[in-house]
N, C-alpha and C positions, 0 to 999 in steps of 0.2 A: 520601523517596528516599535510599538508602544510597550516598552518594558516598564512594568509597574513598580518594581522595587529592586533593591540591590541583589536579592537572591536570584531573580531572573537574569539580571546582568551577569552575575557570577556563573550561572549555568551556561550562558552563551559563551563566556570566556573559557570555561573549563572544557567545552566541547568543540572549540574552534578548530583544532587540528584535523579531525576527521571531516568536519564541514568544509574546510578549505580543500581537502583532497577530493571531495565529491564535486565541488563547484568547478574544479579544473580537470575532471576525469577525462581520460582519453576516449571513453565510449562515445561522447557526443560527436566528435569529429570522425568516428569510424563508421557511422551509418550513412552510406553513400548510395544505396540502391534499394529497390523494392525487396530484393532478397535479404538485405540486411535488416530492413524493417520487419519482415516476417520472422526472422530469427530472434530479433529483439522482443517482439510481441509474444512469441511462443513461450518465452521465459518470464517476461515481465507480467504477464496476465496473472500469474500466481501471486505476485505482490499486490496487484489490484484486488484480487480476491481476499487475501488475508488482512488487508486494510479494513474491510468490513467487519471482520471478527474483532479487531481492536475496537472499532467504533461501537459495535453492539455490546461488547463487554462493558464499556463505559456507560452506555445507555442503561444496561441492566443494573449497574452499581449506583448510578446517580439519579435514576427515576424509578417509579414503580411500574413494572410491566406484568404484575400478577393480578389475579382476581381472587378475592375481593381487593380492591384498590385501597391503598393508604397513602397519605402525603409523603413525598420523598424527604422533605425537610432540609433541602439544600438549595442554594441559589444557582447551582450549575446545571440544574435540570433543563432550563430554557436553552442554555448554550449548546448542550449536547443534542437536544431535540431538533434544534435548527440545523445542525450539521447533518443529522440523520435524514431530515427531510430532503436536503439537497442531494445527498449521496445515494439514497435509496429510491428516490422518486422525483428525479429531475426531468426537465423537458429537454429532449434531444433536438438536434438541428432540424429534424423532420416534424417537430411539434408533438411527437409521441412521448408519453411518460415512461421512463425506465430508470433503473439503477445505473450508476456509472460503470459498474461491472458489465452489465448487459450492453451498454453503449460500447464499451471496449471490445466485447465479444463480437458486436456488429462490425466494428472497425477491422477486426481480424478477418471476418468473412469478406469484407469489401476488398482487402488487399491480397487475399488468397493465403493467409497464414493458416497453418495446420493447427486445429483446435482439438485434436484427438486426445491429447493428454489431459488438458484442462476439463474436457467434457467427461472423460472417464473418471477423473478425480471427483467431479461434482456428483456423478452418479453414485460413487462409493460413499461420499459424505451423506447424501440423501438416504442411503441404506443403513447408516449408522456406523460406518467404518471409521476407526480412529484416524486422525489426520496423518500421523506419521506413516501408518500402514498404507493409507490411500495414496500418499505421495509415491511410495515405492511401487505399488501395484500399477498405478497409472503411468509409471515411467516418466515422472516429471523431470525436467532438466536438473542436473546436480546442483547448480547454483540456486535454482528455485527451491529445491528441497531444503538446503541449508538455511535459506532466508526465512522460509515459512516456519521451520523448526525454531529459529531464534524468536520469531514473533510469538509463537505459542509458548515458549519458555517464559517470556515476559508476562503473557496473559496468565500462565499457570501460577505465578506468584500470588495472584488474587489481591494484590495491593494496588489500589486505584491510582495512587500518586505515581507509582512506577509506570503503570500502563498509560496514564495520561501524558507523562513525560515522553515516552516513546512515540505516542501518537502525535503530540504537539511538535516536538523538535526532531523526531525521526521521520515524520511524514508531512504534516500540514505546513510547518514553517519552512521545510526544505523544498517542497514540490515546486513553488513558483519559479525559483531561480533554476532548478534542475530541469524542469520541463521547458523553460525558456531557452536553455542551452540546446536541448534536443531539437526543438522546432526551428531554432535559428539556423542550425546546421542543415536540417533536412529540407525546409520549405523552399530553399533556393533551387534545389536540384530534383526533387522527387514530387511528381504530381499524382493525382488519382487517389489521394488519401484524405478526402474531405472529412470523413467521420473521425479518423484518428486525429487530424488537426483540430477538429472541433472539441474532441475530448481533452486534448492538451491545453487548448486555449481556455476552455471552460474551467479547468482546474487552476490555471494560472490566475484567472480573475477571481474565482470563488475563494481559493485558499489565501491569496494575498490580501484581499479586502475584508473577508469575513471569518473564514474558518480558522486561520492561524491566530488572529487576535482572540477569538473565543477560546481556542485551545490553550493559549498562554494564560488566560484568566482562570481556566480550570486548574491548571498546574499550580498557579498561585494560591487558589483557594484550598486545594487538597494538601499542599505542603504547609501552608500557613507559616507559623513561627518555629516549626520543628527543624532544627539543624540536621537531624538524622534523615528526615524525609527528603530534604533538599539534596543531601549527599547521595541518597538512593536514586533520586530523580536524575542526577548527573550521570550516575552509573548506567541507568536504563537508557538514557539518551545516547551515551557513547556506544553501548551495546547495539542499539538500533542503527546508528550511523555506520558502525563497522560492518554490520550485516549488509547494508546497502552497498558499501564499497566492495565487499566480497561478491555481491551479486553482479555489479558492473564489471569487476575484474573477470568474472567467469564468462561474461559475454565477449569481452575483448579477447580473452584467451582462445575462444572458439573461432575468432576471425570472422570474415564476412561470408563464409560458405553457409548456404541455407541448409544445414545438416538435418533440420527437423522437417523439411518440406514434405517428405513422404513417410515420416515415422508414425508408428502405431504403438500403443502400449506394449511393452516387451513381454508382459506377463498376462496376456489376454485371457489365457485359460484360468489363471488365478482370479482375475476379475470376474469371469463368468461364474466360477465356483462360489465366490463371495455373494454375488447377486442372486444366486439360486435360492 
């Protein structure tokens, strides 16, 4: 990792305990069957979705996405636009262009995971439903609800240095080692998951080589020489890491039973009423 200054080194030091917990989490060795993969994906897909909300918040804050256009006036615009390009319009293993969320959704379809909750959730979001309300109506898994709410509480601060820290050190910096642990345990025993394995391997490569260093640089530029901003960046990072630990804990607590395989949104009538 190319740490540019003492502040970044200190952030890593101050967030090491939850990082260590994540790197050795019991979840990775608990995924032993296709049923386990389905259960994992039916919850994790919500984290894949809310990652894009973190990313687009940063793009809105660091670039100009309005018309008429005006110069953004910062050097982080290129960094965030390059990440957006990869995450929102990457090439899949079939050569087709898609966002990484859409790639993940295809992987769910390929392995037979139930996407009823995430699909209902997206329909609600498209219709203007608030995120918290949509999570409840779509009957998202409890762990996913808590995780997404934490993400949006960080977004809700409106402070780019906090959001960038959660993005950089709660997502981009964390993902290569985390996904490597998942795929290392799974690939030996579980076949028929080509799209999912492609998704994981693509993130390991992109985040390790490009996205994480770009994200580190963004945090460095946004915090600058402000001791207060660095303190707040550490707090946001720890909050994001604890949310991931709780998400993984929720999956381990559910065990290996594919409890969501036949589930539908519990409040379908409420969903229908909202969409009318």
